[in-house]
N, C-alpha and C positions, 0 to 999 in steps of 0.2 A: 503494498499500501503504500502511496506518495504520502509522506509528509508534510505536511501546510508550516509554510515560514509563519515566524510572530508576525511579521511584515505585513505577510499574505492574509493574517487572523484580523489584524487593525486595518487592514486596504479594507476587508471584507465587511466589517461591522460597519465601518462610515456607510458603504454602500447601502446596505442595508437598514441603517436608521434613513437614511436619503428616502429610501423607497414609498410612498403613499402614504408620509406621515399625513396628521390629522391635527391641525389646530384647534380643533373644536371637537365635543363630543355632543350626538343625539341622544334625548331621553330614550333608554331605554330600557327602564326600571318599570315593572312590574306587566297586568295581562295583556297589551298591546303596544310592546315597542318597536320605537320607531327603527325600520327597517330598511336602510339606503341600498343603492345597487350593488351587485359585487364588482370589485374593482382587484384584477389582478398585475403585480408586475411582474417585474424580471424576478426581484425578490421579494419577500417579504417583509414589513415592516419589522423594525427591532430594536429596542429601548430596555437593555440589561441593566439587572437591578448592579447597585453600585454598595458590596457591601463595609459595613464599618463598623467597629464597635457600640455598645452603648454611651460607654463613658457617665459622665452625668445625666444623662434623658432617659426616659424612659415612654415607654406606651402611654395614652392620654384615655381615659376613661369618661362617663361624664360626671356632671358634676352630681355629687351626692352619693359616688363611689369610688374605691380604692382599687389598686393593684398593685400584686405583690410577686415577685420572681419567686416561687417556691422550691423549685430546683432549676440547676443550672450546669454545662458541662456534662449535658447528655449528648446522645451520638445519634443524632439525626431523629428528634421525637416527632411522630406523625399524628399517629389517633390517642385517644386517654379513655380510660372506662371506669367511673367513681363505683367501688365496691359497697356491698351492704352497709359495711362497717364502718364508710368515711373513708377506705384507704383506695390511695390512685393506680391504677396501673397505668403505665405508655410503653409502649409498642416502638420500637426503635429498629430505624436500619434505611435500607437505601437499595432499590432492586431495581428492575430492565436490563438494559447493556443489547439490544438491540441492532446487529446489525447495520450499518450505513448503507444506503442503495445509491445518492450520490454526493459530489464532493458537496454541495450545497448541505446537507447532512450532514455531512463531517463538520464542516465550517461550525453551521446552526451549534452543532454538539456542543463545539469547545467555549463556543460565545455562551451560550446559555449557564455552563459551567462556571463561569465567574462568578454567577450570580447568586448559586449555591453554596452551601458550608461544605469547608475543605474535610471537615471531620469523616472521620470512617465510618461506615455504619454498624451500628452497634447488634443489629440478629439479636435483639432480646427484646423483654417484658421487664421492668422496674418497678416497683413495688415503692411509693410513698406514703409514710405513714404521721399521721397529728395525733398525737396519744392524747394531747391533753384538748384538743379542741381552740387550740388557740390561735390557730392560723398558720403555723409554724411547723412543717415535715420536718421535724429533727430523725426521721428513720429512715432510709432508703438502703432496698435492697436488690438484688439484681432474683428475682423470681422467677424468671426462666431463659434459658440461651442457648445460644447454638440452632437459633431459628434462621428462616429464608427471607427475611425481608418480611417481616409483620406489620399489617396494617389494621383491620379489621379486628376489634375486640365485643365480645356478648358473651350476658353468662346469664344459665337458666338454670337454676336450682344448684345444685353443685357441681356443673358443670360448667367448663370455662371453654369457651372457642378463639380458637384464633384465625384470623384469614392470613396466611403467609401469601406471598406469591405465587407459590404453586401446588398447594393443597389448605383445606379446612382442617386442623386440630381439635383436639378437645385436651383436656385438663381437668380430671378429680378437683375439685375445690373445697375447701372448709373454710367457714369466716375463721378471720386472722392468720393465717398461715403467711407467713413473709416469703416461703419459695416454694416450686410446686414440689409436690413430692415422690415427682417420678414425671419420664419423658411422655411427650405428648404421643395419642395415637392418631394415626392419619383417620379421618369421619369420609372425606373422599377427594382425591385430586382435584385441583383447579386448572384450566387453559393458562399454558404456562412458558409454548414455544414463541419463538420472539420476544413475547412480552413486549410490546412497544409501549403500553397502557398497563402498567405492572400492579395497582396498586389495586386489591380487594377490598374492597370495604362489606360493611357487614351488620345486620339486624338481627334481631331475636324478632316472632310475633309472642302477642301478649300471652296466648295460651301457651306458650312452650315449646309448641310440637314441629315449628319450622325455624328454617334458618334462610335471612336472603343476603344473597352473594351479589354485588354491582362487580359487574367483569368490564373492562375497556376494550375499544376494537383497537387490530394489530398495525392500524395506522391512520393519517390522519384520513382522507378518504380515496380507501382502497387502492392504492398503488402502489400495496403487494401483492394485489388478487383479490377476490372473494372466496378462495380457498383456505386462505390462513385467517378467515373472519369466524371461522366452523365457532360455536358457542362463546361467541363475544358482544361487544357490544349491546349488553341486555342483564339482567339478573335472575340471578336463577331464585329459584323456592329450593331448598333442601331437607329433606327428613334430617330433626336432629339426632334421631333413633339409630336411622341406617345409611345415611348420605345417600341415600336414592333421591335425584333432583332432577329440574323440567325447569324449561325454560317460563318462565314468570312474563316477563314485558322484556321487550327487544326494540330495536333502533336507537338503543341510548349513548350514543359515542364514549362516554366515559363517566359511569354514575359514579364520584370518587367518594360520595358519603351518604349512608341512608338513615332514616331516623322514622320511629313507631310516634305518629300523631296520640297523646293522650286522651281519652273519652273515646273518640271513635275508631282509636283503632288502625288509623290509615297509611300507608307505607307510603313514605316521603323519600324525595331522592336530589339531590345537586348533580347536573350535569354541564360538565364541560365539551361544548362547539366546535366547529371543525374552525382548523385557520384556512390559510392564504387566499383568503378573498376580500381582503379590506380589513384595514383598522376596527370597524365598527359594524363588522361580520364576523363571526355570530352571535348572538348572546348568551351566554350560560344560562342557565336556567335554575329557578324549583320546583318541582312539581309533583302532585300526586302523583302514584304509580297505579296505574287501573291492570288489574290479570287478566291477561291476552292481550295488551294495548302495545301498540307500534308507534315511535318515537321519530320516525323519520330516517334516521342515518341509517346506509351513507345516501339515500336519492334525496330526500327536502329534508329543511329545517324550517323550524317554528311554524310545522300544520307543511303547509302545501308549497312552499316555495324551493320548485326544484333546485338542484346544484347540478349543472351541466356540465362540472367537468365528471362525472359519472356514466358508464357506461359498459354496458347496457343501459337505460334508464326503466322503471317498472312502474308503468302509470296505475295500475292498480294498489301497488302500494302505496303511492305517495296519496293516493283519494283516502287512504284508509289512515294517512297521520295524524296523528292527536296534537294537538295545539300544548304546549307547557302551561303551566298556569300562572308563572310567573317570571318575565327576564333579569336576570342580575346586572346586565353588563356586560359586553364584549370583552372576550380575555380575560377575564379578572379571575379565572383558573378558582371555583368555587372548590373548596376541599373539605370542608371540614361542616354539619349541619348538626342543630340540637336543638329541640322543644325547650322553652322556659316553662318556671313556673312560678305562682303567684311569690314567693321567696324571693325571688330575684327582682323585687318591686312594684307598684302600679304599672309603673309606666310600660313598663316591660317584662309583666306578667304574663300574654296571651301573645306567642308567636314562636319566633324559631332565629336564634341566630346562625348567622353564618359567617366560616371562616373562608377569605378571601385570599390565596396566595399571594396573587399581585403575577400581571401580567408580564410577559417577555417581549411581544410581536404588536405593541402599537405605542404610538406617542401622539399626547402623553399617556406618560402607564396609567392602568386600570388597577382598583383591588390594592393590595398592601392594609389590609383593616379587616376589623371586622364588623358584621353591621346585622341589626335586628331588624327582621321583617311583621308590622306587626298583622297579626288575624283578627277576625270577628266573625262569629257562628262557623269557625274550623275553616275561614280560606284566607288568605292574603287579602287585607283590606288596608294599604296605604304605602307610600312611597318608604325604602328602605332606611333606617336612622343611623348614622355612624355611631358605635357603640366602644368599639377599641381602634383606636388610631394613633399615627404616628411611627409607625414602622417604617413607611418610607416618609422621609424627613422634610421638610422646605426647604432645606441645604441641600437634595439630590441623592443622599445616601440611603441605604436600606440598612435598618439595624437590625431588622427582623421579619420574618414572614412567617402567616400563623396558616395552620394546618388544619388539625383537629379541633372543635370546640365540644365540650359537655359540661351539661348542667348537675351541680350536687343538688340535688333534692331541699337542701339545707339553706340553701341561698349564695351559690356560687358560681361564677361559667370558670370553668377550667380552659386555659389556652394552648396547646401545643406550638411552637415557635422553630420550624426545624434551619433555621438561619443562626438565630443566636445559640439555637441547644439550649431551651429555656424552657419550663413550662409557668406561666403565667396565670395570675389564682384574681379573681376582680369580684368584687362584694359589694351586697349595699353598704354606706358608713352606718356606725352604729350612733342609733340616735341618742342627740343628748338629755341628760337627764333631766328630768321638771326641776325649775328652780323650789327653792323652800320657800312657802309665804314668809312674806315679812311679817317681822314680828309688832303687834298690836301695841 
């Protein structure tokens, strides 16, 4: 393989940044996002994160909330799980590694790597414990190691499920354990050849019978051929006891995080949409997931908007494509979703938190924050609200990139940051005690 010289990479970066840049961002939030016409240049727009340490800065939470780093120096934290006793499990790892098809792929991968942590993925689960409830997680242990890019986490009764990049695993679990009692058992293999989109998201049905696994496509838009897309760009439903699986919903390019809505028990997902048709296409989205539903990939996006790069087309599939519930904006790279609880405070009691890892292919950048999408009567009902910001500073430096978000029922949002390798905890500020009445 020909090695690209550093000068060539720098020159390519300048060219990529100049192609298709956008000085304005259309309104792409909510059920009816603005969709401009597709724009294809020689190369996609690129604006790579410029990492820097936090120094004396911190992420910013809304007024009335505090944010604290409860674990640092991790090894690429991705998703978290709050256990029944309040312990927090952190999945750490870095997957993928698919072969590059073209010189453009090689250059783009080198450039994108500049915006990520240089730390080697831990391939492990780390457990954090706050023994006295003061918000300081003083105990930190390796719960399980020698995994293969773990990502999705779920607990059903006394069984902990972990979605590695190549298999759905299970561990026996007892409340209070700080380390797994033995190696995991493979419940079912997961598609792992090529692994262009390697993350395997995970959620458990409320009755504990099933697991839902989000599996991303093996390409941006079928450039590797449809034969490598078997069992991809979809959500599997897996029997939690036997591992038997079936397709639950299809046409979801990269369903990076899943969550079950309280009360309704509806499955929701955040999905990363396709690239290389402009900085303002296609909006990533939040959607309820219908059993048997088809969501467009690869033939169309946002319902029946046909992607003419795909040949041959499939008119019947396009006609059946479901329009997502809520646009999040193009290229925000949503990687986390969690339903809130009343303990998070009245303003943020009903809705979902979404972790947006941040764009690499648009100018100005998008994402790099945690948002809150309010719900009313079980549906998204308003514009997104910034909840945690300043990961991308006003100075253009990127100090963090949010991934998984998890709500602690006691009233805290747990945010995994895989650039600074930190777990952040956001809580409502404690109310001030009422003043004593003045003496008469």
